[in-house]
PDB file as gemmi writes it, atoms N, CA and C in Angstrom:
CRYST1    1.000    1.000    1.000  90.00  90.00  90.00 P 1                      
ATOM      1  N   MET A   1     -14.019  -5.211   8.178  1.00  0.00           N  
ATOM      2  CA  MET A   1     -13.762  -4.654   6.855  1.00  0.00           C  
ATOM      3  C   MET A   1     -13.298  -5.779   5.941  1.00  0.00           C  
ATOM      4  N   SER A   2     -13.857  -5.789   4.787  1.00  0.00           N  
ATOM      5  CA  SER A   2     -13.509  -6.827   3.819  1.00  0.00           C  
ATOM      6  C   SER A   2     -13.014  -6.170   2.536  1.00  0.00           C  
ATOM      7  N   ILE A   3     -11.771  -6.452   2.210  1.00  0.00           N  
ATOM      8  CA  ILE A   3     -11.196  -5.909   0.989  1.00  0.00           C  
ATOM      9  C   ILE A   3     -11.579  -6.817  -0.170  1.00  0.00           C  
ATOM     10  N   GLN A   4     -12.165  -6.212  -1.188  1.00  0.00           N  
ATOM     11  CA  GLN A   4     -12.543  -6.945  -2.387  1.00  0.00           C  
ATOM     12  C   GLN A   4     -11.489  -6.728  -3.472  1.00  0.00           C  
ATOM     13  N   HIS A   5     -11.330  -7.680  -4.341  1.00  0.00           N  
ATOM     14  CA  HIS A   5     -10.331  -7.565  -5.414  1.00  0.00           C  
ATOM     15  C   HIS A   5     -10.666  -6.452  -6.399  1.00  0.00           C  
ATOM     16  N   THR A   6     -11.907  -6.009  -6.412  1.00  0.00           N  
ATOM     17  CA  THR A   6     -12.306  -4.928  -7.322  1.00  0.00           C  
ATOM     18  C   THR A   6     -12.144  -3.541  -6.694  1.00  0.00           C  
ATOM     19  N   ASN A   7     -11.825  -3.488  -5.388  1.00  0.00           N  
ATOM     20  CA  ASN A   7     -11.644  -2.200  -4.715  1.00  0.00           C  
ATOM     21  C   ASN A   7     -10.451  -1.449  -5.283  1.00  0.00           C  
ATOM     22  N   ILE A   8     -10.577  -0.136  -5.298  1.00  0.00           N  
ATOM     23  CA  ILE A   8      -9.495   0.761  -5.712  1.00  0.00           C  
ATOM     24  C   ILE A   8      -9.251   1.723  -4.557  1.00  0.00           C  
ATOM     25  N   TYR A   9      -7.976   1.883  -4.211  1.00  0.00           N  
ATOM     26  CA  TYR A   9      -7.599   2.766  -3.110  1.00  0.00           C  
ATOM     27  C   TYR A   9      -6.613   3.825  -3.587  1.00  0.00           C  
ATOM     28  N   ALA A  10      -6.552   4.907  -2.828  1.00  0.00           N  
ATOM     29  CA  ALA A  10      -5.588   5.975  -3.055  1.00  0.00           C  
ATOM     30  C   ALA A  10      -5.051   6.396  -1.692  1.00  0.00           C  
ATOM     31  N   ILE A  11      -3.923   7.071  -1.712  1.00  0.00           N  
ATOM     32  CA  ILE A  11      -3.379   7.613  -0.474  1.00  0.00           C  
ATOM     33  C   ILE A  11      -4.388   8.624   0.073  1.00  0.00           C  
ATOM     34  N   ALA A  12      -4.591   8.596   1.380  1.00  0.00           N  
ATOM     35  CA  ALA A  12      -5.580   9.460   2.016  1.00  0.00           C  
ATOM     36  C   ALA A  12      -5.244  10.934   1.815  1.00  0.00           C  
ATOM     37  N   LEU A  13      -6.283  11.742   1.825  1.00  0.00           N  
ATOM     38  CA  LEU A  13      -6.099  13.184   1.745  1.00  0.00           C  
ATOM     39  C   LEU A  13      -5.237  13.633   2.931  1.00  0.00           C  
ATOM     40  N   HIS A  14      -4.420  14.614   2.721  1.00  0.00           N  
ATOM     41  CA  HIS A  14      -3.518  15.160   3.732  1.00  0.00           C  
ATOM     42  C   HIS A  14      -2.383  14.198   4.096  1.00  0.00           C  
ATOM     43  N   HIS A  15      -2.181  13.190   3.276  1.00  0.00           N  
ATOM     44  CA  HIS A  15      -1.062  12.257   3.430  1.00  0.00           C  
ATOM     45  C   HIS A  15      -0.269  12.269   2.129  1.00  0.00           C  
ATOM     46  N   ARG A  16       1.002  12.002   2.245  1.00  0.00           N  
ATOM     47  CA  ARG A  16       1.838  11.897   1.046  1.00  0.00           C  
ATOM     48  C   ARG A  16       2.729  10.680   1.184  1.00  0.00           C  
ATOM     49  N   PHE A  17       2.782   9.887   0.133  1.00  0.00           N  
ATOM     50  CA  PHE A  17       3.631   8.702   0.062  1.00  0.00           C  
ATOM     51  C   PHE A  17       4.811   9.046  -0.826  1.00  0.00           C  
ATOM     52  N   GLN A  18       6.024   8.801  -0.339  1.00  0.00           N  
ATOM     53  CA  GLN A  18       7.194   9.125  -1.151  1.00  0.00           C  
ATOM     54  C   GLN A  18       8.410   8.345  -0.685  1.00  0.00           C  
ATOM     55  N   TRP A  19       9.414   8.276  -1.570  1.00  0.00           N  
ATOM     56  CA  TRP A  19      10.715   7.715  -1.214  1.00  0.00           C  
ATOM     57  C   TRP A  19      11.477   8.797  -0.467  1.00  0.00           C  
ATOM     58  N   GLU A  20      12.006   8.446   0.676  1.00  0.00           N  
ATOM     59  CA  GLU A  20      12.761   9.399   1.486  1.00  0.00           C  
ATOM     60  C   GLU A  20      14.220   8.970   1.493  1.00  0.00           C  
ATOM     61  N   GLU A  21      15.025   9.702   0.741  1.00  0.00           N  
ATOM     62  CA  GLU A  21      16.448   9.384   0.590  1.00  0.00           C  
ATOM     63  C   GLU A  21      17.145   9.301   1.951  1.00  0.00           C  
ATOM     64  N   ALA A  22      16.880  10.256   2.827  1.00  0.00           N  
ATOM     65  CA  ALA A  22      17.542  10.299   4.135  1.00  0.00           C  
ATOM     66  C   ALA A  22      17.209   9.072   4.986  1.00  0.00           C  
ATOM     67  N   GLN A  23      16.011   8.522   4.795  1.00  0.00           N  
ATOM     68  CA  GLN A  23      15.592   7.345   5.560  1.00  0.00           C  
ATOM     69  C   GLN A  23      15.902   6.037   4.827  1.00  0.00           C  
ATOM     70  N   ASP A  24      16.218   6.146   3.542  1.00  0.00           N  
ATOM     71  CA  ASP A  24      16.474   4.998   2.676  1.00  0.00           C  
ATOM     72  C   ASP A  24      15.281   4.042   2.645  1.00  0.00           C  
ATOM     73  N   CYS A  25      14.080   4.634   2.587  1.00  0.00           N  
ATOM     74  CA  CYS A  25      12.866   3.825   2.526  1.00  0.00           C  
ATOM     75  C   CYS A  25      11.703   4.706   2.074  1.00  0.00           C  
ATOM     76  N   PHE A  26      10.580   4.045   1.760  1.00  0.00           N  
ATOM     77  CA  PHE A  26       9.348   4.777   1.495  1.00  0.00           C  
ATOM     78  C   PHE A  26       8.775   5.232   2.832  1.00  0.00           C  
ATOM     79  N   VAL A  27       8.105   6.368   2.810  1.00  0.00           N  
ATOM     80  CA  VAL A  27       7.473   6.906   4.007  1.00  0.00           C  
ATOM     81  C   VAL A  27       6.089   7.438   3.655  1.00  0.00           C  
ATOM     82  N   ILE A  28       5.274   7.564   4.675  1.00  0.00           N  
ATOM     83  CA  ILE A  28       4.006   8.279   4.560  1.00  0.00           C  
ATOM     84  C   ILE A  28       4.141   9.510   5.443  1.00  0.00           C  
ATOM     85  N   LEU A  29       3.964  10.670   4.832  1.00  0.00           N  
ATOM     86  CA  LEU A  29       4.017  11.934   5.556  1.00  0.00           C  
ATOM     87  C   LEU A  29       2.596  12.427   5.767  1.00  0.00           C  
ATOM     88  N   PHE A  30       2.326  12.944   6.955  1.00  0.00           N  
ATOM     89  CA  PHE A  30       1.022  13.500   7.273  1.00  0.00           C  
ATOM     90  C   PHE A  30       1.219  14.574   8.322  1.00  0.00           C  
ATOM     91  N   PRO A  31       0.211  15.407   8.574  1.00  0.00           N  
ATOM     92  CA  PRO A  31       0.414  16.554   9.462  1.00  0.00           C  
ATOM     93  C   PRO A  31       0.987  16.200  10.838  1.00  0.00           C  
ATOM     94  N   GLU A  32       0.645  15.033  11.357  1.00  0.00           N  
ATOM     95  CA  GLU A  32       1.103  14.653  12.691  1.00  0.00           C  
ATOM     96  C   GLU A  32       2.498  14.041  12.689  1.00  0.00           C  
ATOM     97  N   GLY A  33       3.051  13.722  11.510  1.00  0.00           N  
ATOM     98  CA  GLY A  33       4.368  13.112  11.507  1.00  0.00           C  
ATOM     99  C   GLY A  33       4.676  12.322  10.260  1.00  0.00           C  
ATOM    100  N   MET A  34       5.454  11.255  10.476  1.00  0.00           N  
ATOM    101  CA  MET A  34       5.923  10.426   9.370  1.00  0.00           C  
ATOM    102  C   MET A  34       5.970   8.973   9.826  1.00  0.00           C  
ATOM    103  N   VAL A  35       5.648   8.076   8.900  1.00  0.00           N  
ATOM    104  CA  VAL A  35       5.764   6.646   9.150  1.00  0.00           C  
ATOM    105  C   VAL A  35       6.768   6.087   8.164  1.00  0.00           C  
ATOM    106  N   LYS A  36       7.806   5.437   8.685  1.00  0.00           N  
ATOM    107  CA  LYS A  36       8.775   4.749   7.833  1.00  0.00           C  
ATOM    108  C   LYS A  36       8.215   3.364   7.520  1.00  0.00           C  
ATOM    109  N   LEU A  37       8.226   2.992   6.251  1.00  0.00           N  
ATOM    110  CA  LEU A  37       7.668   1.706   5.828  1.00  0.00           C  
ATOM    111  C   LEU A  37       8.784   0.712   5.530  1.00  0.00           C  
ATOM    112  N   ASN A  38       8.562  -0.540   5.902  1.00  0.00           N  
ATOM    113  CA  ASN A  38       9.540  -1.560   5.534  1.00  0.00           C  
ATOM    114  C   ASN A  38       9.431  -1.826   4.038  1.00  0.00           C  
ATOM    115  N   GLY A  39      10.348  -2.597   3.507  1.00  0.00           N  
ATOM    116  CA  GLY A  39      10.391  -2.828   2.060  1.00  0.00           C  
ATOM    117  C   GLY A  39       9.109  -3.363   1.468  1.00  0.00           C  
ATOM    118  N   GLY A  40       8.516  -4.360   2.124  1.00  0.00           N  
ATOM    119  CA  GLY A  40       7.286  -4.951   1.605  1.00  0.00           C  
ATOM    120  C   GLY A  40       6.118  -3.988   1.610  1.00  0.00           C  
ATOM    121  N   ALA A  41       5.983  -3.235   2.696  1.00  0.00           N  
ATOM    122  CA  ALA A  41       4.899  -2.250   2.786  1.00  0.00           C  
ATOM    123  C   ALA A  41       5.072  -1.175   1.721  1.00  0.00           C  
ATOM    124  N   GLY A  42       6.303  -0.757   1.512  1.00  0.00           N  
ATOM    125  CA  GLY A  42       6.575   0.243   0.477  1.00  0.00           C  
ATOM    126  C   GLY A  42       6.231  -0.261  -0.908  1.00  0.00           C  
ATOM    127  N   GLU A  43       6.552  -1.529  -1.176  1.00  0.00           N  
ATOM    128  CA  GLU A  43       6.226  -2.124  -2.486  1.00  0.00           C  
ATOM    129  C   GLU A  43       4.725  -2.114  -2.725  1.00  0.00           C  
ATOM    130  N   VAL A  44       3.951  -2.455  -1.694  1.00  0.00           N  
ATOM    131  CA  VAL A  44       2.485  -2.486  -1.833  1.00  0.00           C  
ATOM    132  C   VAL A  44       1.946  -1.080  -2.056  1.00  0.00           C  
ATOM    133  N   LEU A  45       2.295  -0.162  -1.163  1.00  0.00           N  
ATOM    134  CA  LEU A  45       1.722   1.183  -1.253  1.00  0.00           C  
ATOM    135  C   LEU A  45       2.215   1.950  -2.468  1.00  0.00           C  
ATOM    136  N   ASN A  46       3.350   1.572  -3.003  1.00  0.00           N  
ATOM    137  CA  ASN A  46       3.845   2.212  -4.218  1.00  0.00           C  
ATOM    138  C   ASN A  46       2.910   1.965  -5.402  1.00  0.00           C  
ATOM    139  N   LEU A  47       2.114   0.914  -5.330  1.00  0.00           N  
ATOM    140  CA  LEU A  47       1.180   0.590  -6.411  1.00  0.00           C  
ATOM    141  C   LEU A  47      -0.227   1.140  -6.168  1.00  0.00           C  
ATOM    142  N   VAL A  48      -0.465   1.688  -4.997  1.00  0.00           N  
ATOM    143  CA  VAL A  48      -1.772   2.269  -4.672  1.00  0.00           C  
ATOM    144  C   VAL A  48      -1.810   3.671  -5.285  1.00  0.00           C  
ATOM    145  N   ASP A  49      -2.543   3.807  -6.379  1.00  0.00           N  
ATOM    146  CA  ASP A  49      -2.509   5.051  -7.142  1.00  0.00           C  
ATOM    147  C   ASP A  49      -3.886   5.609  -7.490  1.00  0.00           C  
ATOM    148  N   GLY A  50      -4.937   5.011  -6.942  1.00  0.00           N  
ATOM    149  CA  GLY A  50      -6.274   5.487  -7.260  1.00  0.00           C  
ATOM    150  C   GLY A  50      -6.801   4.975  -8.587  1.00  0.00           C  
ATOM    151  N   LYS A  51      -6.029   4.130  -9.266  1.00  0.00           N  
ATOM    152  CA  LYS A  51      -6.440   3.563 -10.558  1.00  0.00           C  
ATOM    153  C   LYS A  51      -6.416   2.036 -10.533  1.00  0.00           C  
ATOM    154  N   ARG A  52      -5.401   1.473  -9.909  1.00  0.00           N  
ATOM    155  CA  ARG A  52      -5.267   0.010  -9.866  1.00  0.00           C  
ATOM    156  C   ARG A  52      -6.241  -0.592  -8.861  1.00  0.00           C  
ATOM    157  N   THR A  53      -6.815  -1.718  -9.245  1.00  0.00           N  
ATOM    158  CA  THR A  53      -7.644  -2.479  -8.313  1.00  0.00           C  
ATOM    159  C   THR A  53      -6.730  -3.295  -7.410  1.00  0.00           C  
ATOM    160  N   VAL A  54      -7.297  -3.829  -6.357  1.00  0.00           N  
ATOM    161  CA  VAL A  54      -6.534  -4.730  -5.492  1.00  0.00           C  
ATOM    162  C   VAL A  54      -6.035  -5.915  -6.317  1.00  0.00           C  
ATOM    163  N   ALA A  55      -6.865  -6.422  -7.233  1.00  0.00           N  
ATOM    164  CA  ALA A  55      -6.453  -7.541  -8.094  1.00  0.00           C  
ATOM    165  C   ALA A  55      -5.245  -7.153  -8.944  1.00  0.00           C  
ATOM    166  N   ASP A  56      -5.214  -5.933  -9.461  1.00  0.00           N  
ATOM    167  CA  ASP A  56      -4.063  -5.461 -10.242  1.00  0.00           C  
ATOM    168  C   ASP A  56      -2.800  -5.454  -9.393  1.00  0.00           C  
ATOM    169  N   ILE A  57      -2.917  -4.977  -8.173  1.00  0.00           N  
ATOM    170  CA  ILE A  57      -1.770  -4.909  -7.263  1.00  0.00           C  
ATOM    171  C   ILE A  57      -1.278  -6.313  -6.941  1.00  0.00           C  
ATOM    172  N   LEU A  58      -2.203  -7.218  -6.647  1.00  0.00           N  
ATOM    173  CA  LEU A  58      -1.830  -8.607  -6.358  1.00  0.00           C  
ATOM    174  C   LEU A  58      -1.102  -9.226  -7.546  1.00  0.00           C  
ATOM    175  N   THR A  59      -1.640  -9.048  -8.733  1.00  0.00           N  
ATOM    176  CA  THR A  59      -1.040  -9.628  -9.937  1.00  0.00           C  
ATOM    177  C   THR A  59       0.371  -9.094 -10.164  1.00  0.00           C  
ATOM    178  N   GLU A  60       0.519  -7.789 -10.035  1.00  0.00           N  
ATOM    179  CA  GLU A  60       1.825  -7.175 -10.284  1.00  0.00           C  
ATOM    180  C   GLU A  60       2.874  -7.636  -9.270  1.00  0.00           C  
ATOM    181  N   LEU A  61       2.497  -7.675  -8.007  1.00  0.00           N  
ATOM    182  CA  LEU A  61       3.469  -8.071  -6.980  1.00  0.00           C  
ATOM    183  C   LEU A  61       3.759  -9.574  -7.005  1.00  0.00           C  
ATOM    184  N   LYS A  62       2.759 -10.383  -7.343  1.00  0.00           N  
ATOM    185  CA  LYS A  62       3.009 -11.830  -7.450  1.00  0.00           C  
ATOM    186  C   LYS A  62       3.943 -12.132  -8.610  1.00  0.00           C  
ATOM    187  N   ALA A  63       3.872 -11.365  -9.679  1.00  0.00           N  
ATOM    188  CA  ALA A  63       4.793 -11.543 -10.803  1.00  0.00           C  
ATOM    189  C   ALA A  63       6.203 -11.111 -10.406  1.00  0.00           C  
ATOM    190  N   LYS A  64       6.304 -10.034  -9.643  1.00  0.00           N  
ATOM    191  CA  LYS A  64       7.607  -9.502  -9.237  1.00  0.00           C  
ATOM    192  C   LYS A  64       8.279 -10.367  -8.170  1.00  0.00           C  
ATOM    193  N   PHE A  65       7.476 -10.942  -7.287  1.00  0.00           N  
ATOM    194  CA  PHE A  65       7.993 -11.741  -6.169  1.00  0.00           C  
ATOM    195  C   PHE A  65       7.385 -13.144  -6.198  1.00  0.00           C  
ATOM    196  N   SER A  66       7.574 -13.834  -7.307  1.00  0.00           N  
ATOM    197  CA  SER A  66       6.935 -15.139  -7.523  1.00  0.00           C  
ATOM    198  C   SER A  66       7.407 -16.212  -6.543  1.00  0.00           C  
ATOM    199  N   ASP A  67       8.531 -16.018  -5.895  1.00  0.00           N  
ATOM    200  CA  ASP A  67       9.063 -17.026  -4.975  1.00  0.00           C  
ATOM    201  C   ASP A  67       8.578 -16.848  -3.535  1.00  0.00           C  
ATOM    202  N   VAL A  68       7.757 -15.840  -3.272  1.00  0.00           N  
ATOM    203  CA  VAL A  68       7.284 -15.578  -1.909  1.00  0.00           C  
ATOM    204  C   VAL A  68       5.957 -16.300  -1.679  1.00  0.00           C  
ATOM    205  N   PRO A  69       5.911 -17.223  -0.704  1.00  0.00           N  
ATOM    206  CA  PRO A  69       4.664 -17.933  -0.422  1.00  0.00           C  
ATOM    207  C   PRO A  69       3.658 -17.030   0.302  1.00  0.00           C  
ATOM    208  N   ASP A  70       2.383 -17.313   0.112  1.00  0.00           N  
ATOM    209  CA  ASP A  70       1.290 -16.592   0.790  1.00  0.00           C  
ATOM    210  C   ASP A  70       1.338 -15.083   0.577  1.00  0.00           C  
ATOM    211  N   LEU A  71       1.777 -14.669  -0.586  1.00  0.00           N  
ATOM    212  CA  LEU A  71       1.921 -13.237  -0.858  1.00  0.00           C  
ATOM    213  C   LEU A  71       0.575 -12.514  -0.842  1.00  0.00           C  
ATOM    214  N   ASP A  72      -0.468 -13.148  -1.359  1.00  0.00           N  
ATOM    215  CA  ASP A  72      -1.807 -12.523  -1.364  1.00  0.00           C  
ATOM    216  C   ASP A  72      -2.190 -12.089   0.053  1.00  0.00           C  
ATOM    217  N   LYS A  73      -2.002 -12.992   0.998  1.00  0.00           N  
ATOM    218  CA  LYS A  73      -2.374 -12.733   2.390  1.00  0.00           C  
ATOM    219  C   LYS A  73      -1.584 -11.545   2.942  1.00  0.00           C  
ATOM    220  N   ASP A  74      -0.291 -11.485   2.644  1.00  0.00           N  
ATOM    221  CA  ASP A  74       0.549 -10.384   3.128  1.00  0.00           C  
ATOM    222  C   ASP A  74       0.135  -9.049   2.516  1.00  0.00           C  
ATOM    223  N   ILE A  75      -0.163  -9.047   1.222  1.00  0.00           N  
ATOM    224  CA  ILE A  75      -0.553  -7.808   0.534  1.00  0.00           C  
ATOM    225  C   ILE A  75      -1.876  -7.297   1.080  1.00  0.00           C  
ATOM    226  N   VAL A  76      -2.852  -8.172   1.177  1.00  0.00           N  
ATOM    227  CA  VAL A  76      -4.163  -7.772   1.703  1.00  0.00           C  
ATOM    228  C   VAL A  76      -4.018  -7.313   3.156  1.00  0.00           C  
ATOM    229  N   GLY A  77      -3.186  -7.998   3.922  1.00  0.00           N  
ATOM    230  CA  GLY A  77      -2.940  -7.589   5.305  1.00  0.00           C  
ATOM    231  C   GLY A  77      -2.357  -6.193   5.393  1.00  0.00           C  
ATOM    232  N   MET A  78      -1.431  -5.871   4.492  1.00  0.00           N  
ATOM    233  CA  MET A  78      -0.850  -4.529   4.475  1.00  0.00           C  
ATOM    234  C   MET A  78      -1.892  -3.489   4.102  1.00  0.00           C  
ATOM    235  N   LEU A  79      -2.726  -3.797   3.129  1.00  0.00           N  
ATOM    236  CA  LEU A  79      -3.793  -2.876   2.743  1.00  0.00           C  
ATOM    237  C   LEU A  79      -4.765  -2.667   3.904  1.00  0.00           C  
ATOM    238  N   GLU A  80      -5.116  -3.732   4.607  1.00  0.00           N  
ATOM    239  CA  GLU A  80      -6.020  -3.619   5.758  1.00  0.00           C  
ATOM    240  C   GLU A  80      -5.412  -2.727   6.840  1.00  0.00           C  
ATOM    241  N   LEU A  81      -4.126  -2.914   7.105  1.00  0.00           N  
ATOM    242  CA  LEU A  81      -3.449  -2.082   8.101  1.00  0.00           C  
ATOM    243  C   LEU A  81      -3.456  -0.617   7.674  1.00  0.00           C  
ATOM    244  N   ALA A  82      -3.153  -0.363   6.412  1.00  0.00           N  
ATOM    245  CA  ALA A  82      -3.111   1.011   5.904  1.00  0.00           C  
ATOM    246  C   ALA A  82      -4.487   1.673   5.979  1.00  0.00           C  
ATOM    247  N   ILE A  83      -5.533   0.907   5.747  1.00  0.00           N  
ATOM    248  CA  ILE A  83      -6.895   1.437   5.857  1.00  0.00           C  
ATOM    249  C   ILE A  83      -7.221   1.709   7.326  1.00  0.00           C  
ATOM    250  N   GLU A  84      -6.879   0.775   8.184  1.00  0.00           N  
ATOM    251  CA  GLU A  84      -7.120   0.931   9.619  1.00  0.00           C  
ATOM    252  C   GLU A  84      -6.405   2.168  10.170  1.00  0.00           C  
ATOM    253  N   LYS A  85      -5.203   2.434   9.682  1.00  0.00           N  
ATOM    254  CA  LYS A  85      -4.413   3.587  10.130  1.00  0.00           C  
ATOM    255  C   LYS A  85      -4.828   4.882   9.420  1.00  0.00           C  
ATOM    256  N   ALA A  86      -5.794   4.784   8.507  1.00  0.00           N  
ATOM    257  CA  ALA A  86      -6.315   5.927   7.738  1.00  0.00           C  
ATOM    258  C   ALA A  86      -5.269   6.508   6.788  1.00  0.00           C  
ATOM    259  N   TRP A  87      -4.368   5.661   6.298  1.00  0.00           N  
ATOM    260  CA  TRP A  87      -3.391   6.084   5.289  1.00  0.00           C  
ATOM    261  C   TRP A  87      -3.979   6.014   3.890  1.00  0.00           C  
ATOM    262  N   LEU A  88      -5.045   5.210   3.732  1.00  0.00           N  
ATOM    263  CA  LEU A  88      -5.677   5.020   2.416  1.00  0.00           C  
ATOM    264  C   LEU A  88      -7.139   5.403   2.479  1.00  0.00           C  
ATOM    265  N   ARG A  89      -7.652   5.762   1.307  1.00  0.00           N  
ATOM    266  CA  ARG A  89      -9.090   6.001   1.170  1.00  0.00           C  
ATOM    267  C   ARG A  89      -9.570   5.182  -0.028  1.00  0.00           C  
ATOM    268  N   GLN A  90     -10.785   4.706   0.077  1.00  0.00           N  
ATOM    269  CA  GLN A  90     -11.358   3.914  -1.009  1.00  0.00           C  
ATOM    270  C   GLN A  90     -11.926   4.834  -2.080  1.00  0.00           C  
ATOM    271  N   ILE A  91     -11.617   4.517  -3.330  1.00  0.00           N  
ATOM    272  CA  ILE A  91     -12.094   5.311  -4.462  1.00  0.00           C  
ATOM    273  C   ILE A  91     -13.441   4.792  -4.967  1.00  0.00           C  
ATOM    274  N   ASN A  92     -13.605   3.480  -5.006  1.00  0.00           N  
ATOM    275  CA  ASN A  92     -14.870   2.923  -5.515  1.00  0.00           C  
ATOM    276  C   ASN A  92     -15.580   2.130  -4.446  1.00  0.00           C  
TER     277      ASN A  92                                                      
END                                                                             
């Protein structure tokens, strides 16, 4: 699977992404359970809205975390994992 900068993703059907106060983190809820996301994963998936391209997400996070090296690789890696786990669906 190759993620292109023009790709647009959304949270998969039957999944919900939200901040969970009790867990103090972002989570993905789905019929089989819940996945607690670490801070970086939550930051990435928080921008996956079915409108932003991968390039938009990269630009926004690189501006927010300008001191983090190799951020592009980490963001794309998180998106690849989320797609592999079927947490995301491609819009375009």
